[in-house]
Backbone and ligand atoms as CSV (ligand in chain L), in Angstrom:
chain,resi,resn,atom,element,x,y,z
A,1,MET,N,N,0.839,-1.209,0.000
A,1,MET,CA,C,0.000,0.000,0.000
A,1,MET,C,C,0.874,1.259,0.000
A,2,ALA,N,N,0.479,2.237,-0.799
A,2,ALA,CA,C,1.255,3.484,-0.851
A,2,ALA,C,C,1.152,4.216,0.476
A,3,GLY,N,N,2.203,4.968,0.806
A,3,GLY,CA,C,2.252,5.695,2.071
A,3,GLY,C,C,1.318,6.889,2.091
A,4,THR,N,N,1.160,7.459,3.273
A,4,THR,CA,C,0.188,8.540,3.444
A,4,THR,C,C,0.840,9.885,3.754
A,5,LYS,N,N,2.181,9.956,3.672
A,5,LYS,CA,C,2.777,11.276,3.932
A,5,LYS,C,C,3.919,11.601,2.967
A,6,THR,N,N,4.122,12.907,2.817
A,6,THR,CA,C,5.235,13.399,2.005
A,6,THR,C,C,5.757,14.680,2.637
A,7,LEU,N,N,6.993,15.017,2.300
A,7,LEU,CA,C,7.593,16.243,2.849
A,7,LEU,C,C,7.669,17.266,1.726
A,8,THR,N,N,7.147,18.442,1.979
A,8,THR,CA,C,7.314,19.515,0.997
A,8,THR,C,C,8.155,20.637,1.576
A,9,ILE,N,N,8.849,21.333,0.686
A,9,ILE,CA,C,9.528,22.585,1.037
A,9,ILE,C,C,9.020,23.643,0.073
A,10,ILE,N,N,8.531,24.758,0.606
A,10,ILE,CA,C,8.260,25.927,-0.231
A,10,ILE,C,C,9.579,26.688,-0.262
A,11,LYS,N,N,10.187,26.754,-1.449
A,11,LYS,CA,C,11.580,27.195,-1.586
A,11,LYS,C,C,11.704,28.725,-1.505
A,12,PRO,N,N,12.952,29.235,-1.354
A,12,PRO,CA,C,13.137,30.680,-1.116
A,12,PRO,C,C,12.546,31.589,-2.196
A,13,ASP,N,N,12.518,31.146,-3.453
A,13,ASP,CA,C,11.941,32.007,-4.507
A,13,ASP,C,C,10.460,32.258,-4.229
A,14,ALA,N,N,9.737,31.210,-3.845
A,14,ALA,CA,C,8.295,31.329,-3.610
A,14,ALA,C,C,8.000,32.084,-2.314
A,15,VAL,N,N,8.839,31.879,-1.294
A,15,VAL,CA,C,8.648,32.612,-0.038
A,15,VAL,C,C,8.868,34.106,-0.283
A,16,ARG,N,N,9.940,34.419,-1.040
A,16,ARG,CA,C,10.291,35.818,-1.322
A,16,ARG,C,C,9.164,36.537,-2.059
A,17,LYS,N,N,8.465,35.801,-2.919
A,17,LYS,CA,C,7.391,36.417,-3.717
A,17,LYS,C,C,6.031,36.369,-3.028
A,18,GLU,N,N,6.038,36.064,-1.716
A,18,GLU,CA,C,4.794,36.011,-0.912
A,18,GLU,C,C,3.828,34.961,-1.446
A,19,ASN,N,N,4.366,33.851,-1.899
A,19,ASN,CA,C,3.507,32.784,-2.422
A,19,ASN,C,C,3.278,31.634,-1.441
A,20,ILE,N,N,3.609,31.832,-0.150
A,20,ILE,CA,C,3.331,30.763,0.832
A,20,ILE,C,C,1.815,30.499,0.880
A,21,GLY,N,N,1.042,31.570,1.026
A,21,GLY,CA,C,-0.421,31.429,1.141
A,21,GLY,C,C,-1.043,30.759,-0.071
A,22,PRO,N,N,-0.790,31.286,-1.275
A,22,PRO,CA,C,-1.372,30.656,-2.471
A,22,PRO,C,C,-0.983,29.186,-2.639
A,23,ILE,N,N,0.263,28.838,-2.296
A,23,ILE,CA,C,0.691,27.440,-2.446
A,23,ILE,C,C,-0.013,26.551,-1.411
A,24,LEU,N,N,-0.098,27.018,-0.158
A,24,LEU,CA,C,-0.793,26.220,0.862
A,24,LEU,C,C,-2.274,26.051,0.512
A,25,GLU,N,N,-2.859,27.070,-0.095
A,25,GLU,CA,C,-4.272,26.973,-0.495
A,25,GLU,C,C,-4.450,25.863,-1.533
A,26,LYS,N,N,-3.543,25.803,-2.495
A,26,LYS,CA,C,-3.601,24.734,-3.515
A,26,LYS,C,C,-3.415,23.362,-2.863
A,27,ILE,N,N,-2.478,23.306,-1.912
A,27,ILE,CA,C,-2.192,22.033,-1.235
A,27,ILE,C,C,-3.445,21.547,-0.505
A,28,ASN,N,N,-4.056,22.411,0.283
A,28,ASN,CA,C,-5.289,22.029,0.995
A,28,ASN,C,C,-6.430,21.737,0.013
A,29,GLY,N,N,-6.528,22.553,-1.033
A,29,GLY,CA,C,-7.592,22.382,-2.025
A,29,GLY,C,C,-7.503,21.064,-2.772
A,30,ASN,N,N,-6.314,20.473,-2.768
A,30,ASN,CA,C,-6.130,19.180,-3.438
A,30,ASN,C,C,-6.157,18.011,-2.456
A,31,GLY,N,N,-6.697,18.257,-1.267
A,31,GLY,CA,C,-6.985,17.153,-0.355
A,31,GLY,C,C,-5.869,16.762,0.589
A,32,PHE,N,N,-4.833,17.584,0.698
A,32,PHE,CA,C,-3.739,17.273,1.628
A,32,PHE,C,C,-4.012,17.925,2.987
A,33,HIS,N,N,-3.765,17.132,4.036
A,33,HIS,CA,C,-3.835,17.627,5.418
A,33,HIS,C,C,-2.422,18.041,5.839
A,34,ILE,N,N,-2.283,19.204,6.472
A,34,ILE,CA,C,-0.966,19.648,6.941
A,34,ILE,C,C,-0.735,19.099,8.346
A,35,ALA,N,N,0.210,18.154,8.464
A,35,ALA,CA,C,0.459,17.470,9.738
A,35,ALA,C,C,1.531,18.168,10.571
A,36,ALA,N,N,2.350,18.999,9.900
A,36,ALA,CA,C,3.406,19.763,10.590
A,36,ALA,C,C,3.861,20.853,9.629
A,37,LEU,N,N,4.279,22.002,10.187
A,37,LEU,CA,C,4.699,23.099,9.310
A,37,LEU,C,C,5.567,24.087,10.069
A,38,LYS,N,N,6.661,24.542,9.452
A,38,LYS,CA,C,7.429,25.650,10.062
A,38,LYS,C,C,8.202,26.452,9.015
A,39,LEU,N,N,8.438,27.714,9.375
A,39,LEU,CA,C,9.217,28.632,8.537
A,39,LEU,C,C,10.625,28.666,9.114
A,40,ILE,N,N,11.611,28.306,8.303
A,40,ILE,CA,C,12.991,28.239,8.806
A,40,ILE,C,C,13.961,28.794,7.764
A,41,HIS,N,N,15.204,29.020,8.187
A,41,HIS,CA,C,16.261,29.410,7.253
A,41,HIS,C,C,17.327,28.307,7.327
A,42,LEU,N,N,17.446,27.524,6.268
A,42,LEU,CA,C,18.416,26.424,6.259
A,42,LEU,C,C,19.836,26.969,6.319
A,43,ASN,N,N,20.690,26.302,7.102
A,43,ASN,CA,C,22.109,26.651,7.004
A,43,ASN,C,C,22.760,25.738,5.960
A,44,ARG,N,N,24.021,26.043,5.634
A,44,ARG,CA,C,24.706,25.318,4.560
A,44,ARG,C,C,24.780,23.808,4.813
A,45,GLY,N,N,25.114,23.454,6.043
A,45,GLY,CA,C,25.231,22.040,6.396
A,45,GLY,C,C,23.915,21.299,6.203
A,46,GLN,N,N,22.817,21.918,6.614
A,46,GLN,CA,C,21.504,21.286,6.455
A,46,GLN,C,C,21.170,21.093,4.971
A,47,ALA,N,N,21.393,22.139,4.172
A,47,ALA,CA,C,21.070,22.048,2.734
A,47,ALA,C,C,21.943,20.990,2.058
A,48,GLU,N,N,23.215,20.949,2.420
A,48,GLU,CA,C,24.120,19.947,1.818
A,48,GLU,C,C,23.691,18.538,2.202
A,49,ARG,N,N,23.271,18.348,3.452
A,49,ARG,CA,C,22.843,17.011,3.882
A,49,ARG,C,C,21.517,16.634,3.232
A,50,PHE,N,N,20.600,17.596,3.148
A,50,PHE,CA,C,19.282,17.303,2.571
A,50,PHE,C,C,19.414,16.880,1.108
A,51,TYR,N,N,20.330,17.535,0.375
A,51,TYR,CA,C,20.494,17.244,-1.056
A,51,TYR,C,C,21.731,16.396,-1.336
A,52,ALA,N,N,22.185,15.625,-0.328
A,52,ALA,CA,C,23.433,14.849,-0.462
A,52,ALA,C,C,23.431,13.929,-1.685
A,53,VAL,N,N,22.265,13.427,-2.069
A,53,VAL,CA,C,22.178,12.528,-3.223
A,53,VAL,C,C,22.632,13.222,-4.517
A,54,HIS,N,N,22.584,14.560,-4.533
A,54,HIS,CA,C,22.975,15.323,-5.733
A,54,HIS,C,C,24.398,15.901,-5.618
A,55,ARG,N,N,25.156,15.430,-4.612
A,55,ARG,CA,C,26.478,16.009,-4.301
A,55,ARG,C,C,27.391,16.140,-5.524
A,56,ASP,N,N,27.331,15.166,-6.421
A,56,ASP,CA,C,28.253,15.160,-7.570
A,56,ASP,C,C,27.680,15.822,-8.820
A,57,LYS,N,N,26.467,16.365,-8.720
A,57,LYS,CA,C,25.846,16.973,-9.901
A,57,LYS,C,C,26.378,18.391,-10.125
A,58,PHE,N,N,26.350,18.828,-11.381
A,58,PHE,CA,C,26.868,20.161,-11.724
A,58,PHE,C,C,26.088,21.282,-11.038
A,59,PHE,N,N,24.821,21.010,-10.693
A,59,PHE,CA,C,23.981,22.072,-10.124
A,59,PHE,C,C,24.000,22.112,-8.598
A,60,PHE,N,N,24.789,21.221,-7.943
A,60,PHE,CA,C,24.736,21.092,-6.479
A,60,PHE,C,C,25.079,22.396,-5.759
A,61,GLU,N,N,26.188,23.014,-6.128
A,61,GLU,CA,C,26.639,24.246,-5.463
A,61,GLU,C,C,25.583,25.344,-5.579
A,62,GLY,N,N,25.071,25.511,-6.798
A,62,GLY,CA,C,24.031,26.521,-7.034
A,62,GLY,C,C,22.769,26.221,-6.238
A,63,LEU,N,N,22.427,24.936,-6.167
A,63,LEU,CA,C,21.229,24.531,-5.436
A,63,LEU,C,C,21.369,24.846,-3.939
A,64,VAL,N,N,22.537,24.542,-3.375
A,64,VAL,CA,C,22.776,24.819,-1.947
A,64,VAL,C,C,22.770,26.336,-1.704
A,65,ASN,N,N,23.405,27.090,-2.592
A,65,ASN,CA,C,23.394,28.555,-2.450
A,65,ASN,C,C,21.967,29.089,-2.474
A,66,PHE,N,N,21.191,28.591,-3.424
A,66,PHE,CA,C,19.794,29.029,-3.549
A,66,PHE,C,C,18.978,28.650,-2.312
A,67,MET,N,N,19.107,27.406,-1.860
A,67,MET,CA,C,18.272,26.925,-0.752
A,67,MET,C,C,18.621,27.596,0.574
A,68,THR,N,N,19.822,28.194,0.655
A,68,THR,CA,C,20.217,28.908,1.877
A,68,THR,C,C,20.095,30.427,1.708
A,69,SER,N,N,19.500,30.876,0.590
A,69,SER,CA,C,19.461,32.311,0.275
A,69,SER,C,C,18.318,33.044,0.976
A,70,GLY,N,N,17.414,32.302,1.616
A,70,GLY,CA,C,16.291,32.938,2.299
A,70,GLY,C,C,15.486,31.889,3.045
A,71,GLN,N,N,14.379,32.332,3.613
A,71,GLN,CA,C,13.560,31.403,4.397
A,71,GLN,C,C,12.851,30.395,3.498
A,72,VAL,N,N,12.547,29.248,4.083
A,72,VAL,CA,C,11.735,28.217,3.424
A,72,VAL,C,C,10.652,27.769,4.401
A,73,VAL,N,N,9.566,27.243,3.843
A,73,VAL,CA,C,8.557,26.580,4.666
A,73,VAL,C,C,8.741,25.082,4.482
A,74,VAL,N,N,8.880,24.342,5.576
A,74,VAL,CA,C,8.912,22.880,5.488
A,74,VAL,C,C,7.620,22.369,6.101
A,75,ALA,N,N,7.023,21.355,5.462
A,75,ALA,CA,C,5.740,20.847,5.948
A,75,ALA,C,C,5.584,19.371,5.629
A,76,ILE,N,N,4.919,18.669,6.528
A,76,ILE,CA,C,4.524,17.281,6.279
A,76,ILE,C,C,3.078,17.300,5.793
A,77,LEU,N,N,2.848,16.712,4.629
A,77,LEU,CA,C,1.513,16.649,4.037
A,77,LEU,C,C,0.999,15.221,4.095
A,78,GLU,N,N,-0.274,15.072,4.431
A,78,GLU,CA,C,-0.861,13.736,4.522
A,78,GLU,C,C,-2.053,13.582,3.592
A,79,LYS,N,N,-2.127,12.386,3.002
A,79,LYS,CA,C,-3.220,12.052,2.079
A,79,LYS,C,C,-2.974,10.609,1.677
A,80,GLU,N,N,-3.996,9.893,1.294
A,80,GLU,CA,C,-3.752,8.584,0.680
A,80,GLU,C,C,-2.879,8.821,-0.547
A,81,ASN,N,N,-1.897,7.955,-0.775
A,81,ASN,CA,C,-1.050,8.054,-1.971
A,81,ASN,C,C,-0.324,9.403,-2.056
A,82,ALA,N,N,0.170,9.875,-0.905
A,82,ALA,CA,C,0.682,11.248,-0.788
A,82,ALA,C,C,1.848,11.571,-1.736
A,83,VAL,N,N,2.832,10.676,-1.823
A,83,VAL,CA,C,4.028,10.997,-2.615
A,83,VAL,C,C,3.665,11.213,-4.080
A,84,ALA,N,N,2.977,10.271,-4.675
A,84,ALA,CA,C,2.643,10.364,-6.102
A,84,ALA,C,C,1.675,11.515,-6.368
A,85,ASP,N,N,0.679,11.669,-5.498
A,85,ASP,CA,C,-0.307,12.734,-5.720
A,85,ASP,C,C,0.339,14.114,-5.586
A,86,TYR,N,N,1.277,14.251,-4.646
A,86,TYR,CA,C,1.914,15.566,-4.499
A,86,TYR,C,C,2.869,15.842,-5.655
A,87,ARG,N,N,3.552,14.824,-6.141
A,87,ARG,CA,C,4.440,15.049,-7.290
A,87,ARG,C,C,3.622,15.462,-8.511
A,88,ARG,N,N,2.415,14.907,-8.651
A,88,ARG,CA,C,1.553,15.321,-9.756
A,88,ARG,C,C,1.138,16.783,-9.564
A,89,LEU,N,N,0.796,17.170,-8.344
A,89,LEU,CA,C,0.405,18.564,-8.084
A,89,LEU,C,C,1.590,19.517,-8.294
A,90,MET,N,N,2.809,19.071,-7.966
A,90,MET,CA,C,4.001,19.925,-8.142
A,90,MET,C,C,4.309,20.203,-9.598
A,91,GLY,N,N,4.219,19.176,-10.435
A,91,GLY,CA,C,4.650,19.289,-11.831
A,91,GLY,C,C,6.116,18.924,-11.983
A,92,THR,N,N,6.591,18.873,-13.215
A,92,THR,CA,C,7.960,18.429,-13.507
A,92,THR,C,C,8.996,19.417,-12.962
A,93,THR,N,N,10.232,18.900,-12.789
A,93,THR,CA,C,11.323,19.711,-12.235
A,93,THR,C,C,11.502,21.007,-13.013
A,94,ASP,N,N,11.436,20.913,-14.340
A,94,ASP,CA,C,11.578,22.097,-15.203
A,94,ASP,C,C,10.202,22.738,-15.398
A,95,PRO,N,N,9.976,23.911,-14.818
A,95,PRO,CA,C,8.635,24.510,-14.886
A,95,PRO,C,C,8.163,24.792,-16.311
A,96,ALA,N,N,9.119,24.966,-17.233
A,96,ALA,CA,C,8.737,25.216,-18.623
A,96,ALA,C,C,7.995,24.016,-19.208
A,97,LYS,N,N,8.241,22.833,-18.625
A,97,LYS,CA,C,7.592,21.615,-19.132
A,97,LYS,C,C,6.440,21.165,-18.245
A,98,ALA,N,N,6.181,21.906,-17.178
A,98,ALA,CA,C,5.150,21.482,-16.219
A,98,ALA,C,C,3.750,21.700,-16.786
A,99,GLU,N,N,2.831,20.823,-16.368
A,99,GLU,CA,C,1.450,20.925,-16.848
A,99,GLU,C,C,0.735,22.129,-16.259
A,100,GLU,N,N,-0.255,22.627,-17.008
A,100,GLU,CA,C,-1.093,23.735,-16.536
A,100,GLU,C,C,-1.687,23.400,-15.159
A,101,GLY,N,N,-1.725,24.374,-14.283
A,101,GLY,CA,C,-2.366,24.181,-12.978
A,101,GLY,C,C,-1.452,23.603,-11.919
A,102,THR,N,N,-0.257,23.110,-12.308
A,102,THR,CA,C,0.654,22.558,-11.293
A,102,THR,C,C,1.355,23.699,-10.550
A,103,LEU,N,N,1.856,23.377,-9.357
A,103,LEU,CA,C,2.502,24.411,-8.530
A,103,LEU,C,C,3.701,25.022,-9.247
A,104,ARG,N,N,4.469,24.174,-9.929
A,104,ARG,CA,C,5.653,24.723,-10.601
A,104,ARG,C,C,5.269,25.548,-11.825
A,105,LYS,N,N,4.221,25.151,-12.531
A,105,LYS,CA,C,3.757,25.963,-13.669
A,105,LYS,C,C,3.293,27.329,-13.168
A,106,LEU,N,N,2.599,27.318,-12.031
A,106,LEU,CA,C,2.013,28.559,-11.520
A,106,LEU,C,C,3.046,29.460,-10.842
A,107,PHE,N,N,4.014,28.847,-10.109
A,107,PHE,CA,C,4.820,29.659,-9.206
A,107,PHE,C,C,6.333,29.621,-9.446
A,108,ALA,N,N,6.855,28.662,-10.244
A,108,ALA,CA,C,8.308,28.522,-10.364
A,108,ALA,C,C,8.901,29.486,-11.383
A,109,GLU,N,N,10.194,29.809,-11.157
A,109,GLU,CA,C,10.905,30.725,-12.054
A,109,GLU,C,C,11.761,29.975,-13.057
A,110,SER,N,N,12.383,28.889,-12.631
A,110,SER,CA,C,13.369,28.193,-13.458
A,110,SER,C,C,13.587,26.784,-12.920
A,111,MET,N,N,14.419,26.029,-13.614
A,111,MET,CA,C,14.764,24.663,-13.202
A,111,MET,C,C,15.286,24.648,-11.763
A,112,GLU,N,N,16.125,25.603,-11.395
A,112,GLU,CA,C,16.665,25.666,-10.027
A,112,GLU,C,C,15.652,26.291,-9.065
A,113,ARG,N,N,15.133,27.436,-9.461
A,113,ARG,CA,C,14.187,28.174,-8.598
A,113,ARG,C,C,12.775,27.702,-8.909
A,114,ASN,N,N,12.500,26.467,-8.498
A,114,ASN,CA,C,11.246,25.843,-8.939
A,114,ASN,C,C,10.199,25.710,-7.832
A,115,ALA,N,N,10.227,26.649,-6.915
A,115,ALA,CA,C,9.130,26.928,-5.949
A,115,ALA,C,C,8.887,25.882,-4.860
A,116,VAL,N,N,8.913,24.603,-5.221
A,116,VAL,CA,C,8.568,23.580,-4.229
A,116,VAL,C,C,9.411,22.320,-4.382
A,117,HIS,N,N,9.573,21.646,-3.244
A,117,HIS,CA,C,10.161,20.292,-3.210
A,117,HIS,C,C,9.073,19.322,-2.783
A,118,GLY,N,N,9.165,18.097,-3.271
A,118,GLY,CA,C,8.312,17.015,-2.769
A,118,GLY,C,C,9.094,15.714,-2.757
A,119,SER,N,N,8.924,14.905,-1.720
A,119,SER,CA,C,9.636,13.618,-1.625
A,119,SER,C,C,9.362,12.771,-2.868
A,120,ASP,N,N,10.348,11.921,-3.231
A,120,ASP,CA,C,10.167,11.120,-4.456
A,120,ASP,C,C,9.879,9.644,-4.189
A,121,SER,N,N,9.821,9.235,-2.923
A,121,SER,CA,C,9.436,7.851,-2.594
A,121,SER,C,C,8.949,7.839,-1.148
A,122,ASP,N,N,8.233,6.777,-0.779
A,122,ASP,CA,C,7.768,6.674,0.612
A,122,ASP,C,C,8.946,6.604,1.569
A,123,GLU,N,N,9.997,5.883,1.151
A,123,GLU,CA,C,11.186,5.738,2.002
A,123,GLU,C,C,11.840,7.109,2.233
A,124,ASN,N,N,12.011,7.869,1.157
A,124,ASN,CA,C,12.608,9.199,1.310
A,124,ASN,C,C,11.681,10.147,2.080
A,125,ALA,N,N,10.372,9.969,1.930
A,125,ALA,CA,C,9.423,10.797,2.689
A,125,ALA,C,C,9.651,10.608,4.190
A,126,GLU,N,N,9.813,9.351,4.617
A,126,GLU,CA,C,10.072,9.067,6.042
A,126,GLU,C,C,11.341,9.782,6.502
A,127,THR,N,N,12.417,9.609,5.715
A,127,THR,CA,C,13.711,10.206,6.075
A,127,THR,C,C,13.604,11.725,6.137
A,128,GLU,N,N,12.938,12.317,5.120
A,128,GLU,CA,C,12.856,13.783,5.033
A,128,GLU,C,C,11.965,14.368,6.140
A,129,CYS,N,N,10.880,13.662,6.494
A,129,CYS,CA,C,10.027,14.139,7.590
A,129,CYS,C,C,10.826,14.126,8.899
A,130,ASP,N,N,11.603,13.041,9.106
A,130,ASP,CA,C,12.430,12.943,10.317
A,130,ASP,C,C,13.546,13.990,10.320
A,131,PHE,N,N,13.994,14.398,9.126
A,131,PHE,CA,C,15.063,15.394,9.006
A,131,PHE,C,C,14.628,16.722,9.638
A,132,PHE,N,N,13.351,17.061,9.490
A,132,PHE,CA,C,12.882,18.379,9.933
A,132,PHE,C,C,12.000,18.373,11.178
A,133,PHE,N,N,11.347,17.244,11.474
A,133,PHE,CA,C,10.341,17.263,12.550
A,133,PHE,C,C,10.501,16.103,13.523
A,134,ALA,N,N,10.433,16.427,14.822
A,134,ALA,CA,C,10.328,15.399,15.853
A,134,ALA,C,C,8.905,14.844,15.815
A,135,ARG,N,N,8.720,13.615,16.309
A,135,ARG,CA,C,7.366,13.003,16.341
A,135,ARG,C,C,6.388,13.898,17.096
A,136,SER,N,N,6.872,14.550,18.155
A,136,SER,CA,C,5.989,15.373,18.984
A,136,SER,C,C,5.525,16.643,18.273
A,137,GLU,N,N,6.113,16.957,17.124
A,137,GLU,CA,C,5.726,18.168,16.380
A,137,GLU,C,C,4.690,17.880,15.297
A,138,ARG,N,N,4.218,16.621,15.210
A,138,ARG,CA,C,3.329,16.233,14.113
A,138,ARG,C,C,1.899,16.013,14.603
A,139,PHE,N,N,0.931,16.371,13.770
A,139,PHE,CA,C,-0.474,16.183,14.107
A,139,PHE,C,C,-1.113,15.364,12.989
A,140,SER,N,N,-0.953,14.048,13.101
A,140,SER,CA,C,-1.323,13.147,12.022
A,140,SER,C,C,-2.792,12.745,12.059
A,141,ASN,N,N,-3.370,12.595,10.859
A,141,ASN,CA,C,-4.706,12.003,10.741
A,141,ASN,C,C,-4.623,10.491,10.609
A,142,PHE,N,N,-3.403,9.984,10.383
A,142,PHE,CA,C,-3.241,8.565,10.093
A,142,PHE,C,C,-2.523,7.803,11.203
A,143,GLU,N,N,-1.717,8.519,12.003
A,143,GLU,CA,C,-0.942,7.843,13.051
A,143,GLU,C,C,-1.429,8.291,14.424
A,144,GLY,N,N,-1.189,7.454,15.409
A,144,GLY,CA,C,-1.625,7.804,16.769
A,144,GLY,C,C,-0.735,8.824,17.415
L,1,GDP,P1,P,12.703,17.204,-8.065
L,1,GDP,O1,O,12.439,15.882,-7.373
L,1,GDP,O2,O,11.730,17.473,-9.182
L,1,GDP,O3,O,12.812,18.365,-7.111
L,1,GDP,O4,O,14.124,17.095,-8.802
L,1,GDP,P2,P,15.536,16.482,-8.357
L,1,GDP,O5,O,15.427,15.705,-7.080
L,1,GDP,O6,O,16.084,15.788,-9.554
L,1,GDP,O7,O,16.448,17.770,-8.118
L,1,GDP,C1,C,16.421,18.483,-6.903
L,1,GDP,C2,C,16.413,19.954,-7.201
L,1,GDP,O8,O,17.653,20.314,-7.832
L,1,GDP,C3,C,15.345,20.417,-8.207
L,1,GDP,O9,O,14.078,20.614,-7.632
L,1,GDP,C4,C,15.961,21.700,-8.737
L,1,GDP,O10,O,15.780,22.777,-7.783
L,1,GDP,C5,C,17.450,21.343,-8.795
L,1,GDP,N1,N,17.798,20.812,-10.119
L,1,GDP,C6,C,17.560,19.571,-10.611
L,1,GDP,N2,N,18.028,19.429,-11.859
L,1,GDP,C7,C,18.619,20.609,-12.174
L,1,GDP,C8,C,19.291,21.101,-13.339
L,1,GDP,O11,O,19.442,20.412,-14.350
L,1,GDP,N3,N,19.746,22.394,-13.284
L,1,GDP,C9,C,19.590,23.182,-12.189
L,1,GDP,N4,N,20.066,24.442,-12.214
L,1,GDP,N5,N,18.964,22.757,-11.070
L,1,GDP,C10,C,18.462,21.494,-11.069
């Protein structure tokens, strides 16, 4: 059975443009429950660890610089089939190729400044939720 949670980040480009509200409205409007949420400023070490899988990619340095350039919102979203459904709502990594109505089509600037992050598997969702939130900070509809 598919998992019921995913981790999203509203990235610094979207926060800077006052798009936290519009993005959260879309998230709720598409049936996601917000189980945890906070506004934070990632430091370099956190951004490097969060994106460690991309350490050897040409865009890693730029990505870390961007992700530490301003505040971000991190949130745990809950819904049946959360990972796949949220990736569909986000749209493709490159906003120029994203479908109409997706978060990246609506709010992203570029491949790097693409407004939102979403976990890409249930396993990574677990790891990413634990990266930002203690169990006591979560208000789940699915867990006790
Ligand atoms: P996602 O799951 O759609 O976020 O994509 P990835 O996990 O592959 O990449 C993580 C993040 O790195 C993306 O959301 C982008 O912000 C950035 N990124 C990925 N690919 C590229 C690229 O080709 N160029 C640049 N500049 N940034 C990229």
